[in-house]
GUMIMI-491385 format. One line per field, with one value per atom (N, C-alpha, C): residue in three letters; x, y, z. Coordinates in pm, whole numbers. Example, Ala and Ser with C-alpha at 12.3 -4.5 7.8 and 13.67 -1.06 7.14 Angstrom:
// GUMIMI-491385
rest: (ALA ALA ALA SER SER SER)
xx: (1319 1230 1320 1285 1367 1290)
yy: (-569 -450 -330 -225 -106 3)
zz: (780 780 780 708 714 787)
END
This chain:
// GUMIMI-491385
rest: (MET MET MET VAL VAL VAL ILE ILE ILE PHE PHE PHE SER SER SER ALA ALA ALA GLY GLY GLY SER SER SER PHE PHE PHE ASP ASP ASP LEU LEU LEU LEU LEU LEU ILE ILE ILE GLY GLY GLY GLY GLY GLY TRP TRP TRP GLU GLU GLU LEU LEU LEU VAL VAL VAL GLY GLY GLY ILE ILE ILE THR THR THR SER SER SER VAL VAL VAL LEU LEU LEU LEU LEU LEU ILE ILE ILE SER SER SER PHE PHE PHE PHE PHE PHE HIS HIS HIS PHE PHE PHE ARG ARG ARG SER SER SER GLY GLY GLY PRO PRO PRO VAL VAL VAL GLU GLU GLU ASN ASN ASN ALA ALA ALA LEU LEU LEU ARG ARG ARG VAL VAL VAL PHE PHE PHE ILE ILE ILE VAL VAL VAL TYR TYR TYR ARG ARG ARG ALA ALA ALA CYS CYS CYS ASP ASP ASP LEU LEU LEU GLY GLY GLY LEU LEU LEU ILE ILE ILE THR THR THR ALA ALA ALA ALA ALA ALA PHE PHE PHE VAL VAL VAL LEU LEU LEU HIS HIS HIS HIS HIS HIS VAL VAL VAL GLY GLY GLY HIS HIS HIS VAL VAL VAL SER SER SER THR THR THR PHE PHE PHE ALA ALA ALA ASN ASN ASN GLY GLY GLY MET MET MET PRO PRO PRO PRO PRO PRO VAL VAL VAL ALA ALA ALA GLY GLY GLY GLY GLY GLY VAL VAL VAL ALA ALA ALA THR THR THR LEU LEU LEU VAL VAL VAL GLY GLY GLY LEU LEU LEU LEU LEU LEU LEU LEU LEU LEU LEU LEU LEU LEU LEU SER SER SER ALA ALA ALA ALA ALA ALA GLY GLY GLY LYS LYS LYS SER SER SER ALA ALA ALA GLN GLN GLN VAL VAL VAL PRO PRO PRO PHE PHE PHE SER SER SER GLY GLY GLY TRP TRP TRP LEU LEU LEU PRO PRO PRO ARG ARG ARG ALA ALA ALA MET MET MET GLU GLU GLU GLY GLY GLY PRO PRO PRO THR THR THR PRO PRO PRO SER SER SER SER SER SER ALA ALA ALA ILE ILE ILE PHE PHE PHE TYR TYR TYR GLY GLY GLY ALA ALA ALA ILE ILE ILE SER SER SER VAL VAL VAL HIS HIS HIS ALA ALA ALA GLY GLY GLY ALA ALA ALA TYR TYR TYR LEU LEU LEU LEU LEU LEU LEU LEU LEU ARG ARG ARG ALA ALA ALA GLN GLN GLN PRO PRO PRO ILE ILE ILE LEU LEU LEU LEU LEU LEU GLY GLY GLY SER SER SER PRO PRO PRO VAL VAL VAL ALA ALA ALA SER SER SER ALA ALA ALA ALA ALA ALA VAL VAL VAL ILE ILE ILE GLY GLY GLY THR THR THR GLY GLY GLY LEU LEU LEU LEU LEU LEU THR THR THR ALA ALA ALA VAL VAL VAL LEU LEU LEU GLY GLY GLY THR THR THR ILE ILE ILE VAL VAL VAL GLY GLY GLY ARG ARG ARG ALA ALA ALA CYS CYS CYS SER SER SER ASP ASP ASP ALA ALA ALA LYS LYS LYS THR THR THR SER SER SER LEU LEU LEU ALA ALA ALA TYR TYR TYR ALA ALA ALA SER SER SER LEU LEU LEU ALA ALA ALA GLN GLN GLN VAL VAL VAL GLY GLY GLY VAL VAL VAL ILE ILE ILE PHE PHE PHE ILE ILE ILE GLU GLU GLU ILE ILE ILE GLY GLY GLY ALA ALA ALA GLY GLY GLY LEU LEU LEU THR THR THR TRP TRP TRP LEU LEU LEU PRO PRO PRO VAL VAL VAL MET MET MET HIS HIS HIS ILE ILE ILE LEU LEU LEU GLY GLY GLY HIS HIS HIS ALA ALA ALA MET MET MET VAL VAL VAL ARG ARG ARG THR THR THR LEU LEU LEU GLN GLN GLN PHE PHE PHE LEU LEU LEU ARG ARG ARG ALA ALA ALA PRO PRO PRO SER SER SER THR THR THR LEU LEU LEU HIS HIS HIS ASP ASP ASP PHE PHE PHE HIS HIS HIS GLN GLN GLN VAL VAL VAL HIS HIS HIS ALA ALA ALA ALA ALA ALA ALA ALA ALA GLY GLY GLY GLY GLY GLY GLN GLN GLN LEU LEU LEU GLU GLU GLU GLN GLN GLN THR THR THR GLY GLY GLY LYS LYS LYS HIS HIS HIS LEU LEU LEU GLU GLU GLU THR THR THR ILE ILE ILE PHE PHE PHE PRO PRO PRO PRO PRO PRO PRO PRO PRO LEU LEU LEU ARG ARG ARG LEU LEU LEU TRP TRP TRP LEU LEU LEU TYR TYR TYR ARG ARG ARG LEU LEU LEU THR THR THR ILE ILE ILE ASP ASP ASP ARG ARG ARG GLY GLY GLY HIS HIS HIS LEU LEU LEU ASP ASP ASP THR THR THR LEU LEU LEU LEU LEU LEU GLU GLU GLU ARG ARG ARG VAL VAL VAL MET MET MET ILE ILE ILE GLN GLN GLN PRO PRO PRO LEU LEU LEU LEU LEU LEU ARG ARG ARG LEU LEU LEU SER SER SER LEU LEU LEU LEU LEU LEU LEU LEU LEU GLY GLY GLY ARG ARG ARG PHE PHE PHE ASP ASP ASP ARG ARG ARG LEU LEU LEU GLY GLY GLY LEU LEU LEU ALA ALA ALA THR THR THR ARG ARG ARG ALA ALA ALA PRO PRO PRO SER SER SER PRO PRO PRO GLU GLU GLU ILE ILE ILE ARG ARG ARG HIS HIS HIS ILE ILE ILE GLU GLU GLU PRO PRO PRO LEU LEU LEU ALA ALA ALA LYS LYS LYS GLN GLN GLN GLY GLY GLY VAL VAL VAL ILE ILE ILE ASN ASN ASN GLY GLY GLY)
xx: (-285 -376 -457 -395 -469 -583 -553 -657 -768 -730 -826 -916 -857 -933 -994 -973 -1024 -1176 -1231 -1376 -1432 -1347 -1393 -1297 -1343 -1256 -1137 -1155 -1047 -927 -953 -844 -792 -880 -837 -737 -754 -659 -520 -511 -381 -311 -381 -321 -291 -376 -356 -223 -193 -67 53 36 147 185 85 112 183 139 200 346 378 516 610 566 653 674 574 589 693 685 780 923 940 1073 1132 1049 1099 1136 1063 1098 1235 1263 1392 1500 1485 1580 1721 1735 1868 1905 1930 1946 2079 2171 2298 2282 2164 2131 2021 2023 1925 1787 1783 1656 1553 1587 1489 1439 1527 1485 1389 1419 1330 1194 1194 1067 989 1059 991 928 995 939 811 811 690 575 606 502 449 538 497 404 434 349 211 205 76 -4 64 -3 -63 19 -27 -140 -131 -237 -369 -363 -486 -539 -452 -498 -590 -583 -676 -820 -845 -981 -1035 -956 -1000 -1018 -924 -933 -1054 -1076 -1191 -1322 -1327 -1448 -1480 -1379 -1402 -1458 -1406 -1459 -1604 -1637 -1775 -1868 -1826 -1910 -1929 -1825 -1839 -1937 -1930 -2015 -2160 -2184 -2320 -2382 -2311 -2367 -2326 -2229 -2180 -2121 -2079 -2019 -1943 -1835 -1760 -1724 -1796 -1767 -1841 -1793 -1856 -1942 -1947 -2011 -2159 -2233 -2377 -2413 -2325 -2349 -2291 -2291 -2235 -2327 -2273 -2357 -2466 -2584 -2696 -2676 -2614 -2594 -2657 -2706 -2768 -2762 -2801 -2806 -2671 -2665 -2542 -2429 -2461 -2357 -2294 -2378 -2325 -2236 -2276 -2193 -2060 -2063 -1939 -1846 -1899 -1815 -1764 -1851 -1809 -1697 -1706 -1601 -1472 -1482 -1361 -1292 -1370 -1313 -1254 -1318 -1264 -1130 -1117 -989 -878 -906 -804 -777 -883 -865 -790 -820 -750 -603 -570 -430 -354 -413 -344 -336 -438 -440 -388 -331 -269 -366 -489 -586 -571 -628 -623 -686 -622 -502 -373 -372 -255 -173 -186 -121 30 82 224 316 268 361 393 307 330 452 472 596 720 711 825 854 752 772 849 867 942 1090 1136 1274 1305 1203 1225 1268 1314 1354 1235 1264 1158 1067 1117 1024 926 973 881 783 827 734 626 661 564 459 502 407 326 385 313 231 293 227 168 183 110 -6 2 -100 -155 -71 -124 -166 -71 -96 -198 -184 -273 -417 -437 -572 -631 -552 -603 -717 -703 -809 -937 -925 -1044 -1110 -1029 -1085 -1158 -1102 -1168 -1306 -1314 -1442 -1540 -1489 -1578 -1638 -1556 -1608 -1711 -1694 -1784 -1887 -1909 -2001 -2144 -2197 -2331 -2342 -2234 -2235 -2239 -2162 -2161 -2298 -2364 -2496 -2599 -2573 -2664 -2638 -2538 -2505 -2475 -2565 -2536 -2417 -2396 -2283 -2151 -2140 -2017 -1993 -2100 -2085 -2040 -2097 -2056 -1911 -1868 -1729 -1633 -1671 -1588 -1577 -1689 -1688 -1604 -1622 -1545 -1396 -1358 -1216 -1158 -1230 -1181 -1172 -1269 -1267 -1149 -1127 -1013 -880 -869 -745 -724 -831 -818 -771 -826 -785 -641 -607 -470 -369 -398 -305 -285 -390 -379 -291 -314 -239 -96 -77 59 145 84 161 218 156 206 333 360 476 585 572 675 800 914 1043 1104 1041 1094 981 1015 914 836 905 836 737 774 681 561 586 475 380 434 349 276 340 274 150 161 45 -59 -15 -113 -192 -123 -193 -294 -254 -346 -472 -454 -571 -666 -610 -696 -765 -692 -754 -861 -840 -943 -1071 -1058 -1176 -1243 -1162 -1217 -1297 -1247 -1320 -1455 -1456 -1582 -1681 -1633 -1720 -1777 -1694 -1741 -1842 -1814 -1906 -2040 -2039 -2163 -2246 -2196 -2271 -2245 -2150 -2115 -2030 -2038 -1966 -1870 -1925 -1840 -1746 -1788 -1701 -1574 -1583 -1458 -1372 -1434 -1354 -1273 -1337 -1265 -1164 -1198 -1104 -980 -998 -883 -794 -852 -774 -698 -766 -700 -592 -622 -524 -403 -422 -310 -215 -268 -182 -107 -179 -115 -11 -46 47 170 153 269 366 313 398 467 398 459 572 553 660 782 759 871 941 866 920 979 961 1002 1150 1246 1386 1415 1359 1381 1313 1197 1128 1211 1274 1361 1478 1536 1646 1600 1482 1429 1400 1349 1319 1445 1554 1680 1731 1713 1756 1674 1542 1455 1485 1508 1538 1667 1769 1896 1880 1803 1783 1708 1619 1544 1619 1741 1820 1773 1708 1660 1541 1467 1356 1218 1210 1080 994 871 781 722 697 633 485 432 289 216 86 3 -3 59 57 -83 -169 -305 -380 -342 -408 -366 -241 -193 -267 -309 -377 -517 -570 -704 -704 -595 -591 -517 -559 -486 -352 -255 -121 -119 -194 -189 -235 -345 -392 -295 -233 -135 -15 32 144 106 -16 -61 -71 -116 -126 11 109 244 301 278 326 259 128 54 105 133 175 319 405 544 550 463 455 362 310 225 102 39 -85 -69 52 80 41 16 -28 84 209 321 338 324 336 225 104 -9 11 50 72 190 292 407 366 279 238 134 41 -74 -47 29 43 187 280 414 488 504 581 518 385 328 352 338 359 507 596 738 776 722 750 693 573 515 600 651 736 865 927 1050 1022 907 872 851 779 758 889 980 1111 1190 1181 1250 1191 1058 995 1037 1050 1090 1232 1323 1461 1470 1388 1386 1338 1237 1188 1291 1366 1471 1583 1613 1721 1685 1559 1517 1463 1454 1397 1493 1439 1521 1579 1701 1761 1677 1675 1603 1676 1611 1678 1803 1803 1922 2041 2013 2121 2172 2079 2122 2206 2184 2261 2399 2409 2536 2629 2575 2661 2761 2722 2825 2935 2897 2999 3095 3044 3131 3227 3178 3266 3377 3345 3445 3542 3518 3609 3579 3465 3433 3403 3328 3300 3351 3391 3452 3347 3332 3242 3099)
yy: (2208 2316 2279 2205 2162 2067 1973 1881 1958 2049 2120 2213 2278 2377 2321 2192 2134 2139 2175 2180 2060 1962 1841 1728 1607 1491 1496 1555 1559 1637 1756 1837 1776 1714 1651 1540 1468 1362 1421 1541 1604 1632 1692 1715 1586 1487 1355 1295 1305 1249 1331 1462 1545 1506 1484 1440 1304 1215 1082 1085 1155 1152 1226 1338 1409 1326 1254 1167 1059 997 891 945 1063 1121 1158 1202 1236 1112 1002 878 829 840 792 898 998 1109 1061 970 918 805 843 743 671 712 640 510 486 358 292 160 88 83 88 76 181 311 413 399 362 348 230 118 2 34 103 139 239 332 427 355 252 175 103 47 -19 80 198 300 342 356 396 292 163 57 61 78 86 206 320 440 418 365 353 252 143 42 97 172 226 347 420 537 497 371 325 340 331 348 487 590 728 755 708 732 660 535 460 521 568 633 758 834 954 916 809 763 720 648 604 723 824 942 1017 1024 1087 1009 878 794 797 798 790 928 1017 1149 1256 1224 1318 1444 1435 1548 1492 1560 1518 1638 1749 1868 1867 1951 1965 2090 2170 2301 2291 2207 2195 2065 2024 1897 1782 1666 1548 1500 1430 1375 1285 1285 1205 1056 987 843 778 658 585 436 357 213 151 65 -7 83 191 284 354 398 464 368 241 143 123 113 94 212 333 453 469 444 456 360 236 139 172 223 266 382 478 590 544 448 394 326 253 190 294 403 507 578 608 677 591 461 371 360 360 354 478 595 720 743 702 723 603 503 386 310 294 215 67 -18 -162 -194 -275 -356 -292 -162 -94 -21 -60 14 -3 -107 -137 -33 52 148 265 296 415 403 292 283 282 231 236 379 463 602 681 624 694 702 639 652 795 871 1007 1099 1220 1316 1348 1380 1406 1522 1635 1742 1698 1619 1572 1470 1389 1296 1372 1485 1564 1623 1682 1751 1654 1541 1446 1347 1285 1175 1218 1347 1402 1489 1540 1636 1605 1608 1613 1477 1387 1263 1174 1155 1062 1112 1243 1298 1320 1300 1321 1224 1098 1001 1037 1085 1127 1247 1339 1456 1413 1315 1265 1207 1128 1070 1177 1282 1392 1460 1482 1546 1456 1325 1230 1174 1240 1185 1168 1257 1231 1097 1053 923 812 828 728 717 832 828 758 753 683 535 486 343 294 223 167 72 2 -91 -15 93 171 236 288 350 247 127 22 -18 -20 -55 50 178 284 269 243 225 102 -8 -128 -109 -40 -13 73 178 264 192 106 33 -63 -139 -232 -157 -43 33 93 142 199 95 -26 -132 -174 -191 -232 -126 2 108 118 92 102 -9 -133 -244 -253 -222 -229 -115 2 116 90 1 -30 -116 -182 -271 -217 -93 -36 -3 -18 -1 137 225 359 460 585 689 721 734 775 669 542 437 432 454 458 572 688 800 770 696 660 575 478 394 470 567 652 733 778 849 757 632 536 519 509 490 609 729 848 865 840 850 742 626 523 571 642 698 802 881 980 910 798 722 675 631 587 703 821 938 974 964 995 891 764 658 667 724 739 858 934 1046 1179 1185 1310 1397 1528 1620 1709 1790 1885 1818 1710 1642 1588 1517 1473 1589 1700 1815 1869 1889 1938 1836 1709 1603 1605 1624 1632 1749 1867 1986 1970 1924 1908 1801 1688 1580 1620 1694 1737 1826 1920 2011 1938 1855 1785 1686 1607 1504 1566 1674 1741 1787 1847 1891 1773 1662 1544 1488 1482 1434 1525 1656 1750 1743 1712 1712 1576 1474 1338 1327 1378 1365 1434 1553 1624 1552 1491 1418 1299 1228 1117 1168 1281 1338 1376 1437 1474 1350 1245 1123 1063 1061 1005 1088 1220 1303 1273 1263 1234 1093 997 860 855 932 933 1003 1112 1184 1100 1013 927 800 788 671 545 561 445 377 446 384 427 475 515 391 396 282 280 158 142 175 221 254 150 139 50 -93 -123 -261 -306 -209 -248 -313 -281 -344 -490 -520 -658 -753 -702 -790 -830 -761 -794 -924 -951 -1067 -1182 -1305 -1422 -1436 -1504 -1515 -1569 -1677 -1722 -1615 -1546 -1440 -1324 -1295 -1187 -1218 -1343 -1383 -1375 -1419 -1412 -1267 -1177 -1036 -975 -1011 -961 -1008 -1132 -1180 -1106 -1082 -1010 -868 -801 -662 -648 -740 -733 -754 -840 -862 -763 -668 -560 -614 -711 -764 -851 -892 -977 -908 -776 -708 -692 -675 -664 -791 -906 -1034 -1050 -1010 -1019 -930 -805 -714 -759 -816 -864 -971 -1062 -1172 -1130 -1044 -1013 -895 -795 -671 -640 -639 -588 -675 -804 -891 -908 -928 -936 -811 -694 -571 -550 -591 -582 -673 -796 -889 -836 -777 -719 -604 -521 -408 -457 -562 -617 -676 -743 -800 -691 -587 -477 -406 -400 -340 -421 -554 -637 -615 -610 -584 -448 -350 -216 -217 -284 -291 -372 -478 -556 -472 -388 -301 -199 -144 -48 -114 -241 -310 -345 -373 -413 -298 -180 -67 -18 19 71 206 237 367 482 591 709 774 863 930 1005 1065 1138 1043 922 826 775 747 700 805 931 1038 1051 1020 1038 921 798 679 684 723 730 830 942 1040 986 908 849 750 671 573 644 761 833 910 910 982 1128 1171 1313 1355 1268 1296 1179 1209 1109 1057 925 867 877)
zz: (858 820 696 603 483 524 613 659 731 817 900 817 719 642 515 487 362 361 245 229 159 128 59 92 64 82 -13 -129 -227 -173 -119 -64 66 143 266 240 129 93 73 12 -7 124 220 351 424 405 467 423 293 242 288 302 351 494 577 714 713 625 621 580 471 421 515 574 669 795 838 954 927 811 776 768 708 695 831 924 1056 1136 1117 1186 1141 1012 957 964 1050 1056 1087 1183 1219 1122 997 891 897 984 995 1073 1131 1193 1112 1107 1026 1092 1227 1298 1260 1263 1226 1083 991 850 835 902 896 957 1070 1133 1047 985 896 778 726 616 659 780 830 844 899 914 777 680 545 484 505 451 515 647 715 666 654 605 467 376 237 225 301 294 348 458 517 442 375 298 183 142 39 83 214 264 236 262 239 89 9 -136 -195 -155 -206 -159 -34 17 -64 -100 -183 -320 -379 -508 -496 -388 -368 -352 -277 -258 -388 -470 -602 -689 -682 -767 -723 -591 -539 -523 -452 -424 -522 -611 -711 -647 -523 -453 -333 -295 -177 -89 -105 -28 106 196 327 335 227 234 269 199 220 292 383 452 373 434 370 259 159 53 110 51 105 81 175 165 287 270 380 348 446 425 400 300 270 226 152 107 227 322 442 522 530 600 531 398 322 339 320 332 474 573 712 748 702 732 659 537 464 534 581 655 788 852 976 953 841 807 798 727 711 842 918 1046 1146 1149 1242 1208 1078 1040 1080 1058 1090 1240 1315 1459 1537 1467 1531 1620 1573 1647 1613 1698 1673 1538 1454 1477 1427 1403 1345 1450 1576 1684 1686 1621 1633 1576 1484 1423 1515 1610 1693 1782 1857 1934 1846 1725 1633 1589 1587 1548 1653 1772 1876 1844 1733 1689 1646 1612 1566 1678 1645 1750 1840 1966 2063 2023 1969 1928 1820 1724 1620 1676 1772 1838 1910 1971 2045 1952 1842 1756 1672 1632 1547 1629 1728 1798 1931 1963 2074 2028 1904 1859 1721 1617 1480 1429 1414 1340 1410 1542 1610 1617 1604 1608 1470 1365 1230 1199 1243 1219 1291 1416 1490 1422 1372 1303 1175 1103 983 1017 1123 1161 1208 1271 1310 1188 1084 964 894 906 840 937 1051 1150 1098 1009 954 883 818 752 857 965 1071 1137 1155 1217 1129 998 909 899 974 969 1110 1174 1307 1306 1195 1187 1193 1114 1115 1250 1312 1445 1548 1542 1635 1611 1484 1454 1509 1500 1556 1708 1773 1919 1958 1886 1916 1898 1789 1765 1876 1914 2021 2154 2184 2310 2318 2212 2211 2225 2155 2162 2300 2361 2496 2596 2588 2679 2652 2523 2489 2531 2502 2538 2688 2765 2910 2967 2925 2985 2930 2801 2745 2799 2817 2869 3007 3085 3218 3214 3103 3095 3004 2957 2868 2948 2882 2950 2928 2850 2831 2832 2858 2881 2754 2640 2518 2471 2481 2442 2535 2665 2759 2726 2689 2649 2519 2429 2303 2329 2419 2448 2531 2609 2677 2574 2469 2362 2293 2269 2207 2290 2422 2509 2502 2505 2501 2365 2257 2124 2108 2168 2167 2234 2345 2412 2323 2251 2158 2047 1997 1897 1953 2078 2141 2145 2180 2187 2049 1947 1811 1766 1790 1750 1823 1944 2019 1972 1874 1821 1889 1981 2047 1955 1974 1887 1965 2057 2127 2225 2288 2383 2316 2202 2139 2089 2046 2003 2120 2235 2352 2402 2389 2430 2342 2211 2119 2155 2177 2207 2338 2442 2571 2568 2505 2498 2416 2308 2224 2302 2378 2454 2565 2640 2752 2702 2598 2552 2485 2412 2352 2459 2566 2676 2742 2760 2822 2738 2606 2519 2527 2523 2530 2666 2768 2904 2942 2859 2897 2935 2855 2897 3031 3051 3177 3294 3267 3373 3421 3328 3368 3452 3412 3489 3630 3640 3772 3856 3792 3866 3925 3847 3899 4018 4011 4123 4248 4234 4349 4403 4310 4350 4430 4386 4459 4594 4596 4722 4825 4776 4868 4905 4859 4891 4822 4707 4631 4695 4778 4852 4800 4677 4622 4599 4645 4629 4488 4439 4309 4318 4209 4203 4119 4142 4063 4111 4225 4274 4315 4346 4387 4273 4147 4034 4018 4054 4040 4133 4249 4345 4299 4198 4150 4072 3998 3909 3975 3948 3999 3926 3987 3927 3784 3748 3608 3508 3540 3451 3447 3562 3567 3477 3480 3395 3247 3214 3075 3028 3115 3078 3056 3139 3119 2985 2950 2820 2706 2721 2618 2602 2714 2707 2658 2698 2651 2500 2448 2303 2235 2313 2261 2189 2252 2198 2076 2042 1925 1793 1798 1676 1575 1625 1531 1450 1516 1446 1343 1380 1288 1166 1188 1075 989 1053 977 877 919 831 729 769 685 592 639 563 522 618 592 491 522 434 296 284 148 65 124 48 14 104 72 -43 -40 -150 -282 -276 -396 -448 -358 -399 -464 -406 -465 -602 -617 -747 -851 -814 -908 -941 -842 -869 -972 -965 -1064 -1203 -1211 -1341 -1396 -1307 -1351 -1406 -1335 -1384 -1513 -1524 -1647 -1764 -1740 -1846 -1887 -1792 -1827 -1906 -1872 -1942 -2085 -2111 -2245 -2328 -2273 -2346 -2453 -2568 -2677 -2639 -2683 -2650 -2706 -2633 -2677 -2794 -2871 -2984 -2942 -2823 -2779 -2760 -2701 -2681 -2815 -2910 -3042 -3114 -3087 -3149 -3086 -2956 -2886 -2908 -2922 -2930 -3047 -3172 -3278 -3247 -3183 -3149 -3044 -2952 -2849 -2912 -3012 -3075 -3155 -3212 -3290 -3202 -3072 -2983 -2975 -3031 -3027 -2883 -2812 -2671 -2590 -2469 -2382 -2284 -2275 -2178 -2223)
END
């Protein structure tokens, strides 16, 4: 609601961060296992790295247009400034909506409980980036480069989500990549300058995908019942697509989809591990500073009393 009702980029950033931190906490809900906590940490790193785009874009708008509100239209920016702001907003939107190359965090977010997956990754979180681009669409229209980048990002994500979703081994991950494909199409619509079509697409996709996530466990149960009733003779679907591609290309596509487009490996080398190493280094400096810091006046007052036995411990 804060994101939706925000009248400026400044307030929108507050709602943006609320969505991010609650999403991370819900992913790590099953904290007695290491997997959810590790995946939540990866999602948190991607969120924080991409959020720099939104924060920097707000600073640029303040510096150039001296305003960041939506009340009287977007700040008057054009040319190189519009391109810079548009690309910064695209970085933040792609991170929040799990667009290429940040798509790897969404299947990891499926570690969370199914109801939270439905509300966040069927409705709220994955569409927040598209909503941000809709609010900043006047800036995108002032920059053909930024609009083309939005369309290209959406196109790549739609293709990746479609082919990877066909090779997923569980229902929730398959739905996650289906969400990626649809949000990618929404990005294409926004980059093309359309307004009402992406709005209706967001509303319809949010309702349908939320219901699918909530229904996923029951759907698997129903499928097993139908499969048993049919004597295990249910035919596979989608085989007509396999006949289009030659066997070598088909094998290469299966390898690509099983590895999810190699995006996890790319993010691991470029973003995740460098930021983790930086965090560990800063943590060491922090502990070193605490160890060498002079005692506070309260501690200096308590220590003589402790030595005299006036207070224990």
